[in-house]
VEXLO-115762 format. One line per field, with one value per residue (C-alpha): x, y, z negated; residue number from 1; residue in three letters. Coordinates in nm, 4 decimals. Example, Ala and Ser with C-alpha at 12.3 -4.5 7.8 and 13.67 -1.06 7.14 Angstrom:
2
u <- c(1.2300 1.3670) .
v <- c(-0.4500 -0.1060) .
w <- c(-0.7800 -0.7140) .
timi <- c(1 2) .
dogu <- c(Ala Ser) .
***
This chain:
402
u <- c(1.9272 2.0198 1.6948 1.6530 2.0357 1.8954 1.6014 1.7636 2.0414 1.7935 1.6035 1.9609 2.0542 2.0111 1.6663 1.8248 1.9238 1.5224 1.4089 1.1536 1.0624 0.8038 0.9577 1.2801 1.1700 0.9585 0.7691 0.5356 0.2966 0.2315 -0.1572 -0.2162 -0.3310 -0.0494 -0.2694 -0.6081 -0.7211 -0.4891 -0.2126 0.0245 -0.0335 -0.0035 0.1363 0.5128 0.5581 0.4430 0.6774 0.9690 0.8441 0.8597 1.1805 1.3382 1.1840 1.3600 1.7001 1.7134 1.7421 1.9800 1.7447 1.6763 1.5733 1.6471 1.9017 1.6142 1.5622 1.2855 1.0742 0.8396 0.6004 0.3292 -0.0519 -0.2846 -0.6109 -0.7602 -1.0359 -1.2239 -1.2975 -1.3714 -0.9960 -0.8079 -0.9430 -0.8504 -0.5123 -0.5282 -0.6114 -0.3613 -0.1110 -0.2080 -0.2581 -0.0180 0.2559 0.2956 0.2853 0.3331 0.1747 0.0045 0.0600 -0.0963 -0.4426 -0.5728 -0.9812 -1.1984 -1.4142 -1.1474 -0.9267 -1.2345 -1.2763 -0.9210 -0.9727 -1.2492 -1.0224 -0.7226 -0.8514 -1.0135 -0.6626 -0.4962 -0.2809 -0.1772 -0.2529 -0.1197 -0.3429 -0.2176 -0.4589 -0.8094 -0.9686 -1.2440 -1.2962 -1.4641 -1.1299 -1.0613 -1.4293 -1.7316 -1.4653 -1.1133 -0.9563 -0.6241 -0.4249 -0.5163 -0.3400 -0.4657 -0.1442 -0.1560 -0.4930 -0.8699 -1.1471 -1.2400 -0.8833 -0.9009 -1.2540 -1.1968 -0.8809 -0.9601 -1.3279 -1.3360 -1.0897 -1.2562 -1.5955 -1.4219 -1.2796 -1.6367 -1.7666 -2.0825 -2.2818 -2.1564 -2.2507 -2.0445 -1.9290 -1.8750 -1.6961 -1.9532 -1.8105 -1.7491 -1.4444 -1.6561 -1.9337 -1.7533 -1.5832 -1.9224 -2.0644 -1.7467 -1.7627 -2.1050 -2.0963 -1.8173 -1.9640 -2.2757 -2.1254 -1.9682 -2.2679 -2.2777 -2.5054 -2.4421 -2.7178 -2.7020 -2.4782 -2.4044 -2.2170 -2.0639 -1.8873 -1.5376 -1.2728 -1.5680 -1.4164 -1.7416 -1.8050 -2.0257 -2.3678 -2.2412 -2.0568 -2.3991 -2.5766 -2.3494 -2.3377 -2.7192 -2.7136 -2.5818 -2.3576 -2.0684 -1.8226 -1.7730 -1.6696 -1.5069 -1.5273 -1.3283 -0.9250 -0.7171 -0.7873 -1.1475 -1.0471 -0.7965 -1.0199 -1.3341 -1.1229 -0.9943 -1.3650 -1.4778 -1.1938 -1.3400 -1.6829 -1.5697 -1.7286 -1.4514 -1.4715 -1.8118 -1.8308 -1.7916 -1.4889 -1.4211 -1.2710 -1.0551 -1.1989 -0.8283 -0.5972 -0.1990 0.1050 0.0338 -0.2733 -0.1242 0.1334 -0.1144 -0.3399 -0.0367 -0.0166 -0.2178 -0.5073 -0.4731 -0.3083 -0.4985 -0.6338 -0.6695 -0.5820 -0.4896 -0.2090 0.0069 0.3234 0.5158 0.8477 0.9954 0.9556 1.3153 1.6284 1.5260 1.2349 1.4210 1.6694 1.4735 1.2493 1.5387 1.6381 1.2656 1.2708 1.5552 1.3671 1.0497 1.0616 0.8320 0.8141 0.6327 0.2468 0.1767 0.0695 0.4129 0.5692 0.2683 0.3802 0.7408 0.6811 0.3990 0.6721 0.9462 0.7434 0.6480 1.0032 1.0786 0.8548 0.8959 1.3034 1.1275 0.8933 1.1668 0.9154 0.6784 0.3938 0.1469 -0.0265 0.2968 0.4109 0.1091 0.1369 0.4673 0.3676 0.1372 0.4197 0.7494 0.7794 0.6023 0.9745 1.0439 1.1557 0.7591 0.5815 0.5832 0.4220 0.2959 0.1676 -0.0842 -0.3979 -0.5767 -0.8330 -0.5103 -0.5828 -0.1847 -0.2649 0.0129 0.0710 -0.1144 -0.0878 -0.3094 -0.1319 -0.2671 -0.1123 0.1259 0.0916 0.2868 0.4956 0.5948 0.6875 1.0825 1.1889 1.0382 0.7771 0.7478 0.3903 0.2964 0.2850 0.2651 -0.0688 -0.0816 0.0321 -0.2812 -0.2530 -0.3581 -0.6704 -0.7856 -0.7916 -0.8583 -1.1970 -1.2998 -1.2245 -1.5264 -1.7054 -1.6015 -1.7738 -1.4146 -1.4127 -1.0626 -1.1611 -1.1288 -1.4875 -1.2982 -1.1654 -1.5142) .
v <- c(5.1138 4.8195 4.6294 4.7052 4.5963 4.2449 4.1790 4.2809 4.0212 3.7190 3.7802 3.7542 3.4214 3.1224 2.9788 2.6193 2.7945 2.9085 2.5899 2.4758 2.0917 1.9872 1.6888 1.7022 1.4409 1.4409 1.1641 1.0239 0.6984 0.5251 0.4277 0.1077 -0.2306 -0.4859 -0.7921 -0.7315 -0.6582 -0.3805 -0.4782 -0.5639 -0.2280 -0.0048 -0.2110 -0.3014 -0.1113 0.1943 0.1795 0.1182 0.3831 0.6282 0.4890 0.5813 0.9239 0.9890 0.8205 1.0522 1.3351 1.2129 1.0678 1.4484 1.7612 2.1009 1.9110 1.6471 1.2930 1.1471 0.8549 0.6516 0.4247 0.1947 0.0537 -0.1484 -0.0087 -0.3128 -0.1125 -0.0705 0.3195 0.2938 0.1230 0.3953 0.6429 0.5147 0.4800 0.8075 0.9400 0.7831 0.8600 1.2827 1.2378 1.0215 0.9476 1.3036 1.1977 1.4826 1.3532 1.0513 0.8994 0.6433 0.5739 0.3217 0.2887 0.5914 0.5255 0.5089 0.8194 1.0751 0.9628 1.0459 1.3843 1.4562 1.3853 1.5445 1.8718 1.9100 1.8147 2.0188 1.7439 1.6575 1.3743 1.2669 1.0614 0.8159 0.5199 0.6054 0.7679 0.9574 1.2980 1.4171 1.4572 1.7631 1.8867 1.8761 1.7311 1.8832 2.0316 2.2671 1.9799 1.7039 1.6445 1.4338 1.2986 1.0207 0.9670 0.9892 0.8470 1.1515 1.0972 0.7162 0.7642 0.9926 0.8445 0.4770 0.4946 0.7819 0.5806 0.2376 0.4500 0.6701 0.3004 0.1350 0.0281 0.2449 0.0334 -0.0482 -0.2807 -0.1686 -0.3998 -0.1680 -0.2504 -0.1571 0.1461 0.4981 0.4826 0.1816 0.4673 0.7421 0.5357 0.4064 0.7852 0.9487 0.6736 0.6791 1.0729 1.0056 0.7621 0.9608 1.2654 1.0627 0.9231 0.5680 0.4186 0.2031 -0.0964 -0.2022 -0.2244 -0.4310 -0.3863 -0.6490 -0.6602 -0.5771 -0.8906 -1.1371 -1.4094 -1.5126 -1.3044 -1.5599 -1.3518 -1.0265 -1.1449 -1.3532 -1.0016 -0.8337 -1.0963 -1.1158 -0.7400 -0.7478 -0.4694 -0.4731 -0.3643 -0.5023 -0.2176 -0.2997 -0.0301 -0.2107 -0.2129 -0.5094 -0.8422 -0.7304 -0.6585 -0.9507 -1.2137 -1.0170 -1.0753 -1.3745 -1.5124 -1.3338 -1.5714 -1.8428 -1.7759 -1.6676 -1.3639 -1.2280 -1.4959 -1.4674 -1.0733 -0.8529 -0.6831 -0.5677 -0.2798 -0.2251 0.1629 0.1105 -0.1115 -0.1477 -0.3169 -0.5657 -0.6650 -0.7373 -0.9054 -1.1359 -1.1705 -1.2451 -1.0931 -1.4035 -1.2537 -0.9118 -0.8590 -0.5527 -0.3955 -0.0062 0.1463 0.5011 0.5893 0.8558 0.6785 0.3701 0.2366 0.1768 0.5302 0.6735 0.6148 0.8359 0.6068 0.2777 0.3113 0.4183 0.1449 -0.1064 0.0135 -0.0514 -0.3878 -0.4802 -0.4030 -0.5623 -0.7835 -0.6294 -0.3071 0.0175 0.0753 0.4047 0.4037 0.3689 0.6065 0.8190 0.7814 0.8436 1.1833 1.3067 1.2109 1.3611 1.6914 1.7011 1.7209 1.9260 2.1923 2.1286 2.2421 2.5373 2.6159 2.6145 2.3795 2.0699 2.3277 2.1802 2.5199 2.6541 2.3672 2.3131 2.6934 2.6177 2.2551 2.4433 2.6735 2.4999 2.3111 1.9325 1.7564 1.3716 1.1620 1.0105 1.3871 1.5597 1.9249 1.8290 2.1662 2.1079 2.3394 2.5040 2.2272 2.0202 1.8373 1.7372 1.8439 1.5749 1.4568 1.1123 0.8200 0.6611 0.2610 -0.0399 -0.3834 -0.5656 -0.9196 -1.1691 -1.1530 -0.7905 -0.8359 -0.7743 -0.8260 -0.8826 -0.6526 -0.5025 -0.4732 -0.0947 0.0204 0.4392 0.5585 0.9043 1.1109 1.3069 1.7029 1.7925 1.9845 1.6548 1.4980 1.7170 1.8230 2.1560 2.4459 2.6738 2.3008 2.2723 2.2464 2.2987 2.6214 2.6542 2.7287 3.0875 3.2164 3.4203 3.0793 2.8996) .
w <- c(-4.2317 -4.3477 -4.3316 -3.9730 -3.8587 -4.0628 -3.8760 -3.5513 -3.6215 -3.7367 -3.3932 -3.1853 -3.3675 -3.1342 -3.1334 -3.3075 -3.5614 -3.6756 -3.5709 -3.7807 -3.7803 -4.0500 -4.2577 -4.0600 -3.8155 -3.4923 -3.5387 -3.2171 -3.2601 -2.9361 -3.0120 -2.7850 -2.6645 -2.7500 -2.6810 -2.5382 -2.1685 -2.0630 -2.2360 -1.9543 -1.8411 -2.1677 -2.4545 -2.5143 -2.1871 -2.2995 -2.6409 -2.3889 -2.1616 -2.5103 -2.6305 -2.3202 -2.2684 -2.6240 -2.5508 -2.2564 -2.4254 -2.6926 -2.9509 -3.1310 -3.1052 -3.2570 -3.4468 -3.6231 -3.5318 -3.3119 -3.4659 -3.2443 -3.4514 -3.2758 -3.3756 -3.1784 -3.1595 -3.0967 -2.7955 -3.0918 -3.1486 -3.5511 -3.5611 -3.3231 -3.5310 -3.8652 -3.7001 -3.6270 -3.9223 -4.1357 -3.8992 -3.9425 -4.2720 -4.3728 -4.2260 -4.0552 -3.6995 -3.5153 -3.1238 -3.0491 -2.6944 -2.4644 -2.6222 -2.3166 -2.3988 -2.2820 -2.5640 -2.8361 -2.6692 -2.7028 -3.1036 -3.1169 -2.9050 -3.1914 -3.5035 -3.3223 -3.2208 -3.6415 -3.7326 -3.4941 -3.3715 -3.0403 -2.7983 -2.4566 -2.3184 -2.0464 -2.0640 -2.0433 -1.7473 -1.8599 -1.7131 -2.0592 -2.2181 -1.9940 -1.9296 -2.1979 -2.5003 -2.4411 -2.6862 -2.6941 -2.8023 -2.5757 -2.2820 -1.9772 -1.8244 -1.5558 -1.3729 -1.4337 -1.3035 -1.0716 -0.9291 -0.8143 -0.7107 -0.4425 -0.3436 -0.3087 -0.2528 0.0266 0.2255 0.2319 0.2921 0.6001 0.7237 0.7763 0.4272 0.4180 0.1688 -0.2270 -0.5121 -0.8015 -1.0581 -1.3451 -1.7183 -1.9757 -2.1925 -2.1087 -1.8809 -1.6379 -1.6904 -1.5655 -1.2817 -1.1276 -1.1264 -1.0190 -0.6631 -0.6551 -0.6103 -0.3610 -0.1415 -0.1139 -0.0316 0.2621 0.3726 0.2238 0.0160 -0.3361 -0.3339 -0.6705 -0.9665 -1.2758 -1.6126 -1.7776 -2.1035 -2.1796 -2.1520 -2.0359 -1.8873 -1.6468 -1.3518 -1.1774 -1.2445 -1.1621 -0.8450 -0.7549 -0.7637 -0.5521 -0.3044 -0.2702 -0.2383 0.0861 0.0737 0.2416 -0.0012 -0.3800 -0.5988 -0.9012 -1.1351 -1.4367 -1.5570 -1.6410 -1.6794 -1.5974 -1.2218 -1.1719 -1.3306 -1.1041 -0.7951 -0.8662 -0.8649 -0.5794 -0.4126 -0.5284 -0.4610 -0.0917 -0.0477 0.1223 0.3834 0.3664 0.5197 0.2236 0.1040 -0.2504 -0.3768 -0.6524 -0.7763 -0.9974 -0.9817 -1.1110 -0.9885 -1.2867 -1.1486 -0.7936 -0.9681 -1.1274 -0.8464 -0.6097 -0.2466 -0.1143 -0.2942 -0.3426 0.0331 0.2124 -0.1213 -0.0986 -0.4197 -0.5855 -0.8203 -0.9781 -0.9000 -0.7533 -0.8753 -0.5560 -0.3988 -0.3904 -0.5467 -0.8895 -0.9880 -0.8590 -1.0968 -1.4116 -1.3293 -1.3091 -1.6400 -1.7423 -1.6120 -1.8061 -2.1311 -2.0702 -1.7311 -1.5216 -1.3163 -1.4480 -1.3929 -1.3361 -1.6925 -1.8281 -1.6044 -1.7388 -2.0761 -2.0352 -1.8819 -2.1561 -2.4302 -2.2318 -2.1414 -2.5331 -2.6496 -2.4208 -2.5577 -2.9239 -2.7963 -2.6196 -2.9132 -3.1806 -3.3723 -3.3949 -3.4534 -3.2789 -3.1301 -3.0356 -2.8524 -2.7071 -2.5701 -2.4198 -2.3024 -2.0115 -1.9446 -1.8786 -1.5656 -1.5896 -1.4453 -1.4561 -1.1791 -1.1510 -1.1207 -0.7943 -0.7805 -1.1468 -1.3612 -1.6764 -1.6313 -1.9205 -1.9915 -2.0440 -1.7084 -1.5813 -1.1510 -0.9194 -0.6242 -0.6318 -0.3301 -0.1682 -0.1285 0.0670 -0.0490 0.1284 0.2951 0.1667 0.4939 0.4663 0.0920 0.1269 -0.2457 -0.5974 -0.6841 -0.3089 -0.3385 -0.2011 0.1406 0.0817 0.3149 0.2742 -0.0197 -0.1764 -0.2722 -0.6441 -0.5088 -0.3985 -0.6954 -0.9772 -1.1490 -0.9859 -1.2572 -1.0877 -1.2222 -1.5517 -1.8774 -2.0832 -2.3068 -2.2997 -1.8968 -1.8613 -1.6977 -1.4624 -1.3333 -1.2605) .
timi <- c(1 2 3 4 5 6 7 8 9 10 11 12 13 14 15 16 17 18 19 20 21 22 23 24 25 26 27 28 29 30 31 32 33 34 35 36 37 38 39 40 41 42 43 44 45 46 47 48 49 50 51 52 53 54 55 56 57 58 59 60 61 62 63 64 65 66 67 68 69 70 71 72 73 74 75 76 77 78 79 80 81 82 83 84 85 86 87 88 89 90 91 92 93 94 95 96 97 98 99 100 101 102 103 104 105 106 107 108 109 110 111 112 113 114 115 116 117 118 119 120 121 122 123 124 125 126 127 128 129 130 131 132 133 134 135 136 137 138 139 140 141 142 143 144 145 146 147 148 149 150 151 152 153 154 155 156 157 158 159 160 161 162 163 164 165 166 167 168 169 170 171 172 173 174 175 176 177 178 179 180 181 182 183 184 185 186 187 188 189 190 191 192 193 194 195 196 197 198 199 200 201 202 203 204 205 206 207 208 209 210 211 212 213 214 215 216 217 218 219 220 221 222 223 224 225 226 227 228 229 230 231 232 233 234 235 236 237 238 239 240 241 242 243 244 245 246 247 248 249 250 251 252 253 254 255 256 257 258 259 260 261 262 263 264 265 266 267 268 269 270 271 272 273 274 275 276 277 278 279 280 281 282 283 284 285 286 287 288 289 290 291 292 293 294 295 296 297 298 299 300 301 302 303 304 305 306 307 308 309 310 311 312 313 314 315 316 317 318 319 320 321 322 323 324 325 326 327 328 329 330 331 332 333 334 335 336 337 338 339 340 341 342 343 344 345 346 347 348 349 350 351 352 353 354 355 356 357 358 359 360 361 362 363 364 365 366 367 368 369 370 371 372 373 374 375 376 377 378 379 380 381 382 383 384 385 386 387 388 389 390 391 392 393 394 395 396 397 398 399 400 401 402) .
dogu <- c(Met Arg Arg Ile Ala Cys Val Leu Leu Leu Leu Ala Gln Pro Val Ala Ala Arg Ala Gln Val Ser Gly Asp Val Val Lys Ile Gly Val Leu Thr Asp Met Ala Gly Val Thr Ala Asp Ile Thr Gly Lys Gly Ser Val Val Ala Ala Glu Met Ala Val Ser Glu Ile Gly Gly Ala Val Leu Gly Lys Pro Ile Gln Ile Val Leu Ala Asp His Gln His Lys Ala Asp Val Gly Thr Ala Ile Ala Arg Arg Trp Phe Asp Val Glu Asp Val Asp Ala Ile Val Asp Val Pro Asn Ser Gly Val Ala Leu Ala Val Gln Ser Leu Ala Arg Glu Lys Lys Arg Ile Val Leu Tyr Ser Gly Pro Gly Thr Thr Ala Leu Thr Asn Glu Gln Cys Ser Pro Tyr Gly Phe His Trp Thr Tyr Asp Thr Tyr Ala Val Ser His Gly Thr Ala Ser Ala Val Val Lys Ala Gly Gly Gly Thr Trp Phe Ile Leu Ala Ser Asp Tyr Ala Phe Gly His Gln Leu Gln Gln Asp Ala Thr Ser Val Ile Ala Ala Leu Gly Gly Lys Val Leu Gly Ser Ala Arg His Pro Leu Asn Thr Pro Asp Phe Ser Ser Phe Leu Leu Ser Ala Gln Ser Ser Gly Ala Lys Val Ile Gly Leu Ala Asn Ala Gly Asn Asp Thr Val Asn Ala Met Arg Gln Ala Gly Glu Phe Gly Leu Val Gln Arg Gly Gln Ser Leu Ala Ala Leu Ile Leu Phe Leu Gln Asp Val His Ala Leu Gly Leu Arg Asp Ala Gln Gly Thr Tyr Leu Thr Thr Ala Ser Tyr Trp Asp Met Asn Glu Ala Thr Arg Ala Trp Ser Lys Ala Phe Phe Ala Lys Thr Gly Met Met Pro Ser Met Leu His Ala Gly Val Tyr Gly Ala Val Arg His Tyr Leu Lys Ala Val Ala Ser Ala Gly Thr Asn Asp Ala Gly Arg Val Ala Thr Thr Met Arg Thr Ile Pro Val Glu Asp Val Phe Ser Glu Asp Ala Ser Ile Arg Glu Asp Gly Arg Val Thr Arg Thr Met Tyr Leu Val Arg Val Lys Lys Pro Ser Asp Ser Lys Tyr Pro Trp Asp Tyr Phe Asp Ile Val Arg Lys Ile Pro Pro Glu Glu Thr Val Trp Pro Leu Ala Glu Ser Lys Cys Pro Leu Val Lys Ala Ser Ser Arg) .
***
């Protein structure tokens, strides 16, 4: 009887009293791009966003401190994997966040699955992370190529842009974005007349743009990101392609890209985003605090890092441990709640479903204050922007869901 009483007493104690945190610290690694093609939309801003999430919950969880470490993967899969391996094996990092570059993300996903560690993807776009190469420990937080291609390409085709030339970056992200956009265009009765792929961070798009011009396509679709998108749009303007009757469609474009281009060159461009800093009082308040630390308003990827870290830490608190398996299960069951997430939840494949937004870049005359760049055209419900579970190749998806 005494043994039973002791067991009942232990079970009645608060979770915090029984909490287990390995190493007496919860450690999160921001694996990002500090100086490359996506540094403006990830980089320092992703580190600040993670730190703001930690600060928001008081800097500790389960009575233990939270530590943020960072590294630059240089857009190289071998570098990213080496960093992740060191973090997991030597530095006891509990979770990795951000990971812009789909090739790096897929390499890290494989390692994290083996090591049973959590990765929170905000930066990469490939759908393979929650499809063929899904993981019980991987969470695709902010967007993927399926979401942005369905939002943007469908809007342009419906507006009369029926023929396309697609210029894609030559790595996993660009390939997937090109494939997804091509599927959307064809499904709506449009046609892709040609395509070309360029190296990451190329300074000269002239030969690719000349090919796009000679194709006779109404729309030049840019399946790239960051500085590559900015440079391609800027050089297209120098070539006078829009003045000669062709339109540009950036299949993914970020707030920082528009800031770099200026409204004169970017006005009228449609894009799909998971968040926007100027949506409501809560997003404005958070973004102004972010601006004070970074000198810019957050991209959707920065907002995603913040939301992912916040949710992870809530799950650690709820699970009473930083054990990856228990935390991953808890992440899929507790509500996703942050100022940038609307109607968000986590599927069994690790994909965060959320309301997204089709926006159009404002004319210079319509912008009333700094960073006032987007008009929200419509909300896109979650079911329109995620790969259907019925078509999933992820082994985590139950057969009954297909």
